[in-house]
N, C-alpha and C positions, 0 to 999 in steps of 0.2 A: 673472863671479861667482868669488869666491874659494872654494877648496875647503872652508875652514872653515865657510862659510855653508851649504853643502850638507850637510856632516856634522852641523851643528847642527839642521837641519830634519829629517834622518833620525832623530836621537836624539829630537827633539821628537815626531815621529810615532809612534815606537816606545813612548815613555813615555805618549803619549796613548792608544794602543791598550791598553796594560796597565791604566792607571788606569780608562779608560772601561769596559773589559770587567769588571773587578772590581766597579765601582760598579753597572753595569747588572744584572749577575748577582745582586748583593745586593738590588737593588730588586725584581727579578722574584721571587726566593725569599721576600722579606718580604711581598710582596703576595699570596702563595698561602697564607698562614696564615689560620686561621679568623677571627681578629679583624683587621679592616682599617679604617682605618689604624692600625697599631701603632707602638710606639716605635722599633723597628728601622727601619721604613720612613721615619719622619720624620727619624731621625738620619742615615740614609744620604742622604736628600734634601738635608739641610742640609750634610753633608760634600761632596756632589757640587757644590752651588752654590759653596761656599767654595773648593774646589780649582779649579773652572773659572774663578772670578774671579781667583784668585791666578796661575794659568797665563797668563791673558790680560794681566794687569798685567806679569808678567815678560817675556812676549814683546814687549809694547809698549815696555818699557824697553830690551830688547836691540836692537830695531830702531832706536830713536832713538840709542842709544849707538854702534851699528855704522855708521850712516849719516853721522853727524857733520854733519847739515844738508844732505847731498846728496840731493836729491829723487829722482834716478834710482835710486840704491842703495836708498833707503827703499822706493820703489815695487817694485823687484825683490825685496826681502826680504819685503815684504807678500804678493807674489804667491807666493813660495816657501812661506811659512808657510800660505797658503791651500791650495796644492796638498797640503802635508803633512796639513792638517786634513781635506781631502776624501778623500784616499787612506786615512787612518786610519779615517774614518767608513765608507767602503765596505768596508774590511777587517773592521771590527767587525760590520757588517751581514752580511757573508759568514759570519763565525764563528757568529752567532746563527741563521743559516739552516741551517747544518750540524747544529746541536744539536737 
């Protein structure tokens, strides 16, 4: 594995942590308002879906571009991004358990 792949996955995981934390925190606070579902909740939900879809498309394009048709590199990159996603999810779960 090239060093740039690992750095890319680390940056991906960190950005995923920041984006997910902000969106989930906004969803939680908007659901605690007296009127539910409110416009803030729906807007945050739509933004969350759009950002998740965009990140998925960008990661898929990055993997295809970096692999250049090499199935072994493509599989390794998919595995790295899966590890990054799982570690970010576990970290976010830990953050919400502390609060």
